[in-house]
C-alpha positions in Angstrom: -40.9 -13.2 -27.4 -37.2 -12.3 -27.6 -34.9 -14.7 -29.5 -32.4 -16.0 -27.1 -29.9 -16.4 -29.9 -29.7 -12.6 -30.3 -27.8 -12.4 -27.0 -24.8 -13.7 -25.2 -25.8 -14.7 -21.7 -23.5 -14.5 -18.7 -24.3 -16.7 -15.8 -23.0 -14.6 -12.9 -22.1 -15.6 -9.4 -21.6 -12.8 -6.8 -19.5 -14.2 -3.9 -16.0 -14.9 -5.1 -16.6 -13.0 -8.3 -17.9 -9.5 -7.6 -16.3 -9.4 -4.1 -14.2 -11.8 -2.1 -15.9 -15.0 -0.9 -16.7 -14.7 2.8 -17.4 -11.0 2.9 -20.2 -10.3 5.5 -23.3 -9.7 3.4 -26.5 -10.5 5.5 -27.2 -9.2 9.0 -29.0 -11.2 11.7 -32.4 -9.8 10.4 -31.7 -11.2 6.9 -31.0 -7.8 5.4 -28.1 -6.7 3.3 -25.2 -5.4 5.4 -23.7 -2.0 4.7 -20.3 -3.5 3.8 -18.3 -1.3 1.4 -16.4 -4.4 0.2 -19.5 -6.0 -1.3 -19.5 -5.6 -5.1 -16.1 -3.9 -5.0 -15.1 -5.6 -8.2 -18.3 -4.9 -10.1 -16.5 -2.0 -11.9 -14.2 -4.5 -13.7 -17.2 -6.4 -15.1 -18.9 -3.1 -16.1 -15.8 -2.1 -18.0 -15.5 -5.5 -19.8 -19.2 -5.5 -20.9 -19.2 -1.9 -22.0 -18.5 -2.7 -25.7 -21.0 -5.6 -25.8 -24.6 -4.4 -25.4 -25.8 -7.9 -26.5 -24.6 -9.4 -23.2 -27.4 -10.3 -20.7 -27.0 -11.5 -17.1 -28.6 -14.5 -15.5 -27.8 -14.6 -11.8 -26.6 -18.0 -10.8 -25.4 -16.9 -7.4 -27.0 -18.1 -4.2 -28.1 -14.5 -3.7 -31.0 -15.4 -6.1 -32.5 -17.3 -3.2 -32.2 -14.3 -0.8 -33.4 -11.4 -2.9 -36.1 -10.7 -5.5 -35.3 -9.6 -9.1 -35.7 -5.9 -8.3 -33.1 -6.1 -5.6 -30.7 -8.1 -7.7 -31.0 -5.5 -10.5 -30.2 -2.7 -8.0 -27.2 -4.7 -6.7 -25.9 -4.9 -10.2 -25.7 -1.1 -10.4 -24.8 0.3 -13.8 -25.2 -3.1 -15.5 -28.6 -3.8 -13.9 -30.3 -3.2 -17.2 -28.6 -6.3 -18.5 -30.5 -8.5 -16.0 -32.4 -11.3 -17.7 -33.4 -13.5 -14.8 -32.1 -16.0 -12.3 -31.3 -19.7 -12.5 -34.6 -21.3 -11.5 -33.5 -24.8 -10.5 -31.7 -25.3 -7.2 -29.3 -28.2 -6.8 -25.9 -28.5 -5.1 -24.0 -28.7 -8.4 -23.8 -25.1 -9.8 -22.5 -26.4 -13.2 -25.5 -28.7 -13.5 -27.9 -25.8 -12.5 -26.4 -23.6 -15.3 -26.6 -26.4 -17.9 -30.2 -27.1 -17.1 -31.1 -23.5 -17.2 -29.4 -22.9 -20.6 -31.2 -26.0 -22.0 -34.6 -24.9 -20.6 -34.2 -21.4 -22.0 -32.7 -22.8 -25.3 -29.7 -20.6 -25.0 -27.0 -21.1 -27.6 -24.4 -18.5 -26.6 -23.5 -18.4 -23.0 -20.6 -18.1 -20.5 -20.4 -18.6 -16.7 -18.3 -16.6 -14.3 -18.1 -18.4 -11.0 -15.9 -19.6 -8.1 -17.9 -22.7 -7.4 -16.0 -26.0 -7.1 -18.2 -27.7 -9.8 -17.3 -24.9 -12.2 -13.6 -25.3 -11.5 -13.9 -29.1 -12.1 -15.8 -28.6 -15.4 -13.4 -26.0 -16.9 -11.3 -28.9 -18.3 -14.1 -30.0 -20.6 -16.3 -26.9 -21.1 -14.7 -23.7 -22.5 -17.8 -21.6 -21.7 -16.7 -21.5 -18.0 -14.5 -19.0 -16.4 -13.4 -20.0 -12.9 -12.5 -17.2 -10.5 -10.3 -17.6 -7.5 -12.6 -16.8 -4.5 -10.2 -14.3 -3.0 -9.6 -12.4 -6.3 -12.8 -12.8 -8.4 -13.0 -10.7 -11.5 -10.4 -8.3 -10.1 -7.8 -10.8 -11.4 -6.4 -9.7 -14.8 -6.3 -13.3 -16.1 -10.1 -13.7 -15.6 -10.8 -10.3 -17.1 -8.8 -11.2 -20.2 -10.4 -14.6 -20.4 -13.9 -13.2 -20.2 -13.1 -10.5 -22.9 -11.7 -13.1 -25.2 -14.6 -15.5 -24.8 -17.2 -12.8 -25.3 -15.4 -11.7 -28.5 -15.4 -15.3 -29.8 -19.1 -15.7 -29.1 -19.8 -12.3 -30.6 -18.1 -13.4 -33.9 -20.1 -16.7 -33.9 -23.4 -14.7 -33.6 -22.7 -12.5 -36.6 
């Protein structure tokens, strides 16, 4: 069994983080749309994570309810190998979901990248959270810098 303290875990939302919130994603048959705007900001996350092979991704996005692990890995493209799983519990409070998942998995080093309102509210008291503006996501330099800085800090704590 892998030691969860050997990794930094990134709880990752898709809508409002890897592409703008509200982008058409699912067609009337429940299949993924051919929308070139989907995952258009993924390259920014790839670039940030490049220097940190210890970072693993846990999908906290609602997409986890629509697609299986194999599909989520494909959607993550070049960082699909970092996929560690999905948040298993489903409640309306994203922050509570992530906290419960981190506790269940006994994860010590984690961050969350999300545009959910509960994440925004909790950023005042939890420095592991990075709130993204739904229309800018990780394309915003401020969030890119914040993620880099927080990964570096966790990386130092691990060593």
